[in-house]
C-alpha positions, 0 to 999 in steps of 0.5 A: 660311310661315304658321300655321293658324287652328285653331278648335274648338267647344270654346273651351278647345281653341281657347284651348289651341292659341292659347296654344301657337301664340302661344308658338311664334311668339314663340319662333321670332322670338327664335330667328331673331334670336338665332341669331347667338349660338349660344345656346338660349332655355334658355341665354338664360334662364340668362344673364338670371337670372345678370345680375340676380343679386347673387351667384353662384348654385348650379346647383340654384337655376338649375334651379329658377328656369328650371323645368328639371332639375338635369342639363339645367341642368348640361349647358347651363352646361357648354357656356356655360362652354366658350364663355366666358359663365359661370364655374363654381366649387366652393363653399368650404363644400360642394365638391359644390355648384357655383356659377355666375357671369356673365362679361363676355362673357356680360354683353355677350350678355345685354345685346344679347339682353335689348334684342331680347327686350324690344323685340319683346315690348313691340312685340307686346303693346302693339300687340295689347292695351290696358293693361287687356287686358295686366293682364287677360292677366297675371291670367289667365295667372297663374291658369293657371300656378298651376293647372298647378303645383298639378296637378304638386304644385308651388307658386309661390315669391317670387324669392330675395333674391339676384335683383334682378327690378326690374333687368329693368324698369330695362333695359326702360325704358333700352332704350325710352328709347334707341329714341326 
């Protein structure tokens, strides 16, 4: 299989297609590698978020963190609960509110998945770009993301205190040290 190299006289069109192709190629690799777990990338995102959460998270917060609708997140979580990856429970104060907690089976899967994802992402990015280019790409993608959100009337918020984002970095470092 191959991918066509689309080039246009307009650099914006070329960049847009390259951005889409890059995501599609990265997602395809992850999908193939992770298919043994019978999870979608959206479900893996949810497991990743729950794995760095200091407490069970409300479904509505998970929807915001994954940039998905509450209804789609509810369906994803229901399927994950049936598979034993997460546990849903009603909040004591508000019985309509559902919180979600990662189960040991889900933690096991997310550990394996995170290792694969970090290893692959590091390999692709570090082999293609210098340290300065990685920082520049991060800056440029942040600008594009913020402009896209602005067009939707959304804003960027800091991560909630309940999430330990640095845990992802620590896992990445542990994974890298095991590979040496």
